C-alpha positions in Angstrom: -7.5 -31.8 -63.7 -4.7 -29.2 -64.1 -2.2 -29.1 -61.3 -2.7 -26.2 -58.9 0.0 -23.7 -58.0 1.4 -24.2 -54.5 -0.1 -20.9 -53.3 -3.5 -21.8 -54.8 -3.4 -25.1 -53.0 -2.7 -23.4 -49.7 -5.5 -20.9 -50.2 -8.0 -23.7 -51.3 -7.1 -25.9 -48.3 -7.5 -22.9 -46.0 -10.9 -22.1 -47.5 -12.1 -25.7 -47.1 -10.9 -25.8 -43.5 -12.7 -22.6 -42.7 -15.9 -24.1 -44.1 -15.4 -27.3 -42.1 -14.8 -25.3 -38.9 -18.1 -23.5 -39.4 -19.9 -26.8 -39.9 -18.3 -28.7 -37.1 -18.9 -25.9 -34.7 -22.5 -25.6 -35.7 -23.5 -29.3 -35.9 -20.7 -31.3 -34.2 -18.4 -33.8 -35.8 -20.8 -36.7 -36.1 -23.8 -34.7 -37.4 -21.7 -32.9 -40.1 -21.6 -34.5 -43.5 -19.2 -34.0 -46.4 -22.2 -32.5 -48.3 -22.6 -29.9 -45.5 -18.9 -28.9 -45.9 -18.9 -28.7 -49.7 -22.0 -26.6 -49.6 -20.5 -24.2 -47.1 -17.3 -24.1 -49.1 -19.2 -23.8 -52.4 -17.1 -26.6 -53.9 -17.8 -29.9 -55.5 -17.0 -33.1 -53.6 -14.2 -33.8 -56.1 -12.7 -30.4 -55.3 -12.7 -31.2 -51.6 -11.2 -34.7 -52.1 -8.3 -33.3 -54.0 -7.1 -31.9 -50.7 -8.7 -34.1 -48.0 -9.4 -37.8 -48.2 -12.4 -37.7 -45.8 -14.3 -35.9 -43.2 -12.1 -37.4 -40.6 -9.0 -36.2 -42.5 -10.4 -32.7 -42.4 -11.1 -32.9 -38.7 -7.6 -34.1 -38.0 -6.1 -31.1 -39.9 -8.4 -28.6 -38.3 -6.9 -28.3 -34.8 -3.4 -27.6 -36.1 -4.6 -25.2 -38.7 -6.9 -23.3 -36.3 -4.1 -22.9 -33.7 -1.7 -21.6 -36.3 -4.3 -19.4 -37.9 -5.0 -17.6 -34.7 -1.4 -17.5 -33.5 -2.7 -18.5 -30.1 0.6 -19.4 -28.6 3.1 -17.0 -30.2 4.8 -14.1 -28.7 6.6 -12.0 -31.4 9.9 -10.7 -29.9 9.9 -6.9 -30.1 13.2 -5.1 -30.0 14.4 -4.9 -26.4 11.5 -6.9 -25.0 12.2 -9.2 -22.1 11.0 -12.8 -21.7 8.5 -11.6 -19.1 7.1 -8.9 -21.4 6.7 -11.5 -24.1 5.0 -13.9 -21.6 2.5 -11.2 -20.5 1.9 -10.2 -24.1 1.1 -13.8 -25.0 -1.4 -14.0 -22.1 -3.0 -10.8 -23.2 -3.4 -12.1 -26.7 -5.0 -15.3 -25.4 -7.5 -13.3 -23.4 -8.3 -11.0 -26.3 -8.8 -14.0 -28.6 -11.0 -15.9 -26.0 -13.1 -12.7 -25.5 -13.8 -12.3 -29.3 -17.1 -13.2 -30.8 -15.5 -15.4 -33.5 -13.6 -17.5 -31.0 -16.8 -18.1 -28.9 -18.6 -19.1 -32.1 -16.0 -21.8 -32.8 -14.8 -22.8 -29.4 -17.2 -25.7 -29.3 -14.9 -27.3 -31.9 -12.3 -27.8 -29.2 -14.8 -29.6 -26.9 -15.7 -31.9 -29.8 -12.0 -32.7 -30.2 -11.7 -33.5 -26.5 -14.8 -35.7 -26.8 -13.5 -37.6 -29.8 -9.9 -38.1 -28.6 -10.7 -40.8 -26.1 -12.3 -42.9 -28.8 -9.8 -42.5 -31.7 -6.0 -42.8 -31.4 -5.5 -40.4 -34.4 -7.6 -37.7 -32.8 -5.9 -38.3 -29.5 -2.5 -37.5 -31.2 -4.0 -34.2 -32.5 -5.1 -33.3 -29.0 -1.7 -34.1 -27.6 0.0 -32.0 -30.4 -2.3 -29.1 -29.5 -1.1 -29.2 -25.8 2.5 -29.6 -26.8 2.2 -26.5 -29.0 0.5 -24.6 -26.3 2.9 -25.6 -23.5 6.3 -25.3 -25.2 6.4 -21.5 -25.7 5.0 -20.8 -22.3 7.6 -23.1 -20.6 10.4 -21.4 -22.6 9.4 -17.9 -21.6 8.8 -18.8 -18.0 12.2 -20.5 -17.8 13.9 -17.6 -19.4 12.2 -15.2 -17.0 13.5 -17.3 -14.1 17.0 -17.4 -15.5 17.2 -13.7 -16.0 16.1 -13.1 -12.4 12.7 -11.7 -13.2 10.5 -14.5 -11.9 10.8 -16.6 -8.7 12.1 -20.1 -9.3 9.0 -22.2 -9.9 8.4 -25.3 -12.0 8.0 -23.8 -15.5 6.0 -26.8 -16.9 3.6 -26.8 -13.9 3.0 -23.1 -14.3 2.4 -23.4 -18.0 -0.1 -26.2 -17.4 -1.9 -24.1 -14.8 -2.2 -21.2 -17.2 -3.5 -23.4 -20.0 -6.0 -24.9 -17.5 -7.3 -21.4 -16.5 -8.1 -20.6 -20.2 -9.7 -24.0 -20.8 -11.9 -23.6 -17.7 -13.0 -20.2 -18.8 -13.7 -21.4 -22.3 -16.0 -24.1 -20.9 -17.8 -21.7 -18.6 -18.4 -19.3 -21.6 -19.8 -22.1 -23.6 -22.3 -22.9 -20.9 -23.1 -19.3 -20.0 -21.8 -16.4 -22.1 -22.3 -14.0 -19.2 -20.3 -16.0 -16.7 -16.9 -14.5 -17.5 -16.0 -10.8 -17.3 -12.8 -10.6 -19.3 -11.5 -7.3 -18.0 -11.7 -8.8 -14.5 -9.9 -11.9 -15.7 -7.1 -9.6 -17.0 -6.7 -7.9 -13.7 -6.8 -11.1 -11.7 -4.4 -12.9 -14.0 -2.0 -9.9 -13.9 -2.1 -10.2 -10.1 -1.3 -13.9 -10.2 1.6 -13.6 -12.7 3.1 -10.4 -11.1 3.0 -12.1 -7.7 5.7 -14.4 -9.1 8.1 -11.4 -9.7 11.1 -11.4 -7.5 11.0 -8.6 -5.0 13.8 -6.6 -6.7 12.2 -6.8 -10.1 10.3 -3.6 -11.0 7.1 -4.4 -12.9 6.9 -2.4 -16.1 3.4 -1.0 -16.9 3.5 -2.4 -20.4 4.0 -5.9 -19.0 0.5 -6.1 -17.5 -1.8 -8.7 -18.8 -4.5 -6.4 -20.3 -7.0 -7.5 -22.9 -8.3 -3.9 -23.3 -5.1 -2.9 -25.0 -5.3 -5.7 -27.6 -7.2 -5.8 -30.8 -10.0 -8.4 -30.5 -10.0 -10.9 -33.3 -13.2 -10.6 -35.2 
């Protein structure tokens, strides 16, 4: 078999991971077979095994890839933006992503990872890596906002964990009942919570509100 160019390899792996994500979200980890994945990806088994050794190998790679693909926990630094503005921008992006149809269709994958991680040390490491990637940028932005006098002195790691827990809880509720969560109300309420941590002297900038309506929903 001819050696693939690096960019072709990346594209092929991404294509296979997208197909696996569809299958795992639809059937769950245990019910999904390699045949299901290669059929969804329109590849041969040999084409899949060039990049992934097994169904489990795919499952392990999927969480990292999905998080990076959506850019869930990134806050691009705009010129002149403060840490607080980047923090609220990140929260807005998270709400927009969680409210999108594509995210709801695949969010069951995360519950499957949670279900498997207590049974498999390798999957447990994937789950731990997910939370580390989620927590780190939040903690950094919160700490920077405290240092520059914008936010009250709170435990940055504790606040980051609380914010992550809010989104996880909302995800679970939406999986059970799609009508349970009104995302515009979530935006307003979360804005009240976060802005309540502003020091008295810090003037809240309108663009720093947590507002999913101003974000492009990911389709």
